[in-house]
N, C-alpha and C positions, 0 to 999 in steps of 0.2 A: 580574449574575451569574445563571447558570442554576441551577435546582434540582438537588439531589443525584441525583435519580432517573434522569435520562438520561445520567449521567456515563459509564456504559459504552458507550453509543452514541456520545457525542461523542469518547470515547477512540479508539473503532474508526475513526471517520471521519478523525480527525487522523492517527492512525497510518498508515491506508491512503494518505492524502494524501502524508505524508512518505516513506513507503517506496516508493510508486510513483515519486516524483520521483527519489529517489536511484537506484533500481534501473534506471529508464528511462534516466537520464542516463548511468550508467556502462556499461550494455549497449550504448547507442547509440554512445558514444565508442569502446568496444573494437571494436565490429563495423565501424563506418564512418569513424572518426577524428573529428577536432575541427576540420575546415576550415570555410570560410565558411558552408556549408550545414548545419552541425551544429544549430543551433537550430530550423530548419524540421523536420529529421528527428526531433529530440527531441520537439517539439510534436506532430508527427504520430503518433508512437508513444504518447506519453503520453495522447493523446485515448482510446486503447483501454486503456491500462494503469491509468488511474484507476478507471473503473468495474469493471474486472476485480479490482482490488485490494479495492475495497469489497465486491463480492459474495463474494469468497473470504474476507474477514475475517468478514462476517456468517454464512457457510455454515460455515466451519471453527471458529469460536470455541467453539461448544458441544462439538464433538468434541474439540478440543485441551484444553479445560478439563476434561473427564471424564478423558482420558488423564493429563494432569498430576496430577490429584487421586489416580489410581490409583498413579502412580510415586513420589509424594511423600507424606510424612507429616509 
């Protein structure tokens, strides 16, 4: 079991992983179809989507947290 302190980092990494898989799978299927080359196209796109999602999560998290705090009470 991991200590509680890095839980936010672990959460963002797991969420980035899951969101990038789902979004990449759906967008690849919609744009190119699900024929026999789908898996290769998906993996080729996901290679770029995962690091992009991780960077976006760590960059946007503080901004979104502040915004959410302002609009909620």
